[in-house]
C-alpha positions in Angstrom: 3.7 8.2 -15.2 1.3 10.0 -17.6 0.1 8.4 -20.8 -1.1 10.0 -23.9 -4.8 10.8 -23.8 -6.0 8.3 -26.5 -9.6 8.0 -27.3 -11.2 4.9 -25.9 -12.9 4.0 -29.2 -11.3 2.6 -32.3 -14.0 4.5 -34.2 -12.4 7.8 -33.3 -9.0 6.5 -34.5 -10.5 5.4 -37.7 -12.1 8.8 -38.3 -8.8 10.5 -37.6 -7.0 8.3 -40.2 -9.8 8.5 -42.7 -9.5 4.7 -43.2 -12.6 2.5 -43.2 -10.8 -0.4 -41.5 -8.6 -0.3 -38.5 -5.0 -0.8 -39.0 -3.1 -3.3 -37.0 -0.7 -0.6 -36.2 -3.4 1.6 -34.5 -4.6 -1.3 -32.5 -1.1 -2.3 -31.5 -0.2 1.3 -30.3 -3.4 1.5 -28.3 -2.9 -1.9 -26.8 0.7 -1.1 -25.9 -0.2 2.1 -24.2 -3.0 0.4 -22.2 -0.8 -2.5 -21.2 1.9 -0.1 -20.1 -0.7 1.7 -18.0 -1.8 -1.6 -16.5 1.8 -2.4 -15.6 2.2 1.0 -13.9 -1.0 0.6 -12.0 0.0 -2.8 -10.9 3.3 -1.6 -9.6 1.6 1.3 -7.8 -0.8 -1.1 -6.2 2.0 -3.2 -4.9 3.7 -0.1 -3.5 0.5 1.2 -1.9 0.0 -2.2 -0.2 3.5 -2.6 1.2 2.3 -1.6 4.7 -0.4 -4.3 4.5 1.9 -7.0 3.3 4.7 -6.2 5.6 2.4 -6.4 8.6 3.0 -2.8 9.7 0.4 -0.7 11.5 -2.2 0.6 9.1 -3.5 4.2 9.3 -6.4 5.8 7.4 -3.9 7.5 5.1 -2.5 4.1 4.1 -6.0 3.0 3.3 -6.6 6.2 1.2 -3.4 5.4 -0.8 -4.5 1.8 -1.3 -8.0 2.9 -2.5 -6.5 5.3 -4.9 -4.1 2.7 -6.3 -6.9 0.1 -6.6 -9.1 2.6 -8.4 -6.2 3.3 -10.8 -5.9 -0.4 -11.5 -9.6 -0.6 -12.1 -9.3 2.2 -14.6 -6.4 0.6 -16.5 -8.3 -2.7 -16.6 -11.5 -0.9 -17.9 -9.5 0.7 -20.7 -8.2 -2.6 -21.8 -11.6 -4.2 -21.7 -13.0 -1.4 -23.8 -10.3 -1.8 -26.4 -10.7 -5.6 -26.6 -14.5 -5.5 -26.4 -15.0 -2.7 -29.0 -18.0 -3.9 -31.1 -16.6 -2.3 -34.3 -13.6 -4.6 -34.1 -13.2 -8.3 -34.9 -9.8 -9.9 -34.1 -9.3 -12.8 -36.5 -7.1 -15.7 -35.6 -6.7 -14.6 -32.0 -10.4 -14.5 -30.9 -9.9 -17.3 -28.3 -7.0 -15.3 -26.8 -9.1 -12.1 -26.9 -12.0 -13.8 -25.0 -9.6 -15.4 -22.5 -8.1 -11.9 -21.9 -11.5 -10.3 -21.6 -12.6 -12.9 -19.1 -9.4 -12.5 -17.1 -9.7 -8.7 -17.1 -13.3 -8.9 -15.9 -12.2 -11.2 -13.0 -9.4 -8.8 -12.1 -11.9 -5.9 -12.2 -14.2 -7.8 -9.9 -11.2 -8.5 -7.5 -10.2 -4.8 -7.6 -13.8 -3.7 -6.8 -14.0 -6.2 -3.9 -10.6 -5.0 -2.6 -11.7 -1.3 -2.8 -14.9 -2.1 -0.8 -13.0 -4.1 1.8 -10.5 -1.3 2.3 -13.2 1.3 2.7 -14.8 -0.9 5.4 -11.4 -1.6 7.0 -10.5 2.1 7.0 -13.0 2.8 9.8 -11.5 0.2 12.1 -7.8 0.1 10.9 -6.4 1.8 14.1 -8.3 -0.5 16.4 -6.7 -3.7 17.6 -9.9 -5.8 17.4 -10.8 -9.2 16.0 -12.9 -7.5 13.4 -10.0 -5.4 12.2 -7.7 -8.4 12.1 -10.2 -10.4 10.1 -10.7 -7.6 7.6 -7.0 -7.1 7.2 -6.5 -10.9 6.6 -9.2 -10.8 3.9 -7.5 -7.8 2.3 -4.2 -9.6 2.4 -5.8 -12.6 0.5 -7.2 -10.4 -2.2 -3.9 -8.5 -2.6 -2.0 -11.8 -3.0 -4.5 -12.9 -5.6 -4.3 -9.6 -7.5 -0.5 -9.9 -7.5 -0.7 -13.2 -9.3 -3.5 -12.0 -11.6 -1.5 -8.9 -12.5 1.6 -10.9 -13.5 -0.6 -13.3 -15.4 -2.4 -10.5 -17.3 0.8 -8.8 -18.2 2.2 -12.1 -19.6 -1.0 -12.8 -21.6 -0.9 -9.2 -22.9 2.7 -9.6 -23.9 1.7 -12.7 -25.8 -1.1 -10.9 -27.6 1.1 -8.0 -28.6 3.8 -10.4 -29.9 1.2 -12.1 -32.0 0.1 -8.8 -33.4 3.7 -7.6 -34.1 4.6 -10.9 -35.7 1.5 -10.6 -38.0 0.1 -13.9 -36.6 -3.3 -12.2 -36.6 -5.4 -10.0 -38.7 -7.6 -7.2 -37.4 -10.6 -6.2 -39.4 -13.3 -3.8 -38.5 -16.5 -2.7 -40.1 -18.4 0.4 -39.3 -22.2 0.2 -39.4 
C-alpha cells in the first residue's frame, strides 16, 4: 500500500499553511498516515516471516523478503519517531504518553535492527542443517515473537494517542525559533 509523501517535518507543514502554530488537525493527519504505515509494515513483516514461524525450510529468497519487510518496519518506526520527536512541537497534556511511545518506538527500532542483522547472518547458512543454523533460526524466532507483541502494543498505544487528539483531550502548540 502506498502512502502520501508527506514531509517528515512539521515545520514544512506550517510553512505550507502559513500558520505560525501547528494545528492539531495537521498533526492528527500526519500521525494517522504514519500509524497506518506502521500497521501495514507490521502485517508485511508477519507475512514475510511465515516460513520461519511455521517451521518450513528457509531459502535465501525467504531471508531477502524478511530483510525487506524488517527494513520497511524500521522506516515506519523512524517516521513516527521523527513526528513525535520534532523539536518544534510540544504536546501538552499527553507528554507522558508521547515519551512512553518514543521509548517504545526506539526499543522496537532496536529489535528490528537486531533482527535484520541476525537474518543477514542466517542467510549464509540457512540451507545448511547445522547446529549453528538451528541456533540462529531459534534466535530469529524469539525476536519475531517479541516484535509481534511489540507491534500489537504500539498500534494500541498509537490508537489511544489518536483518540486523545480527536477527543481534544490534548493541545498541541509549537513555536518556531
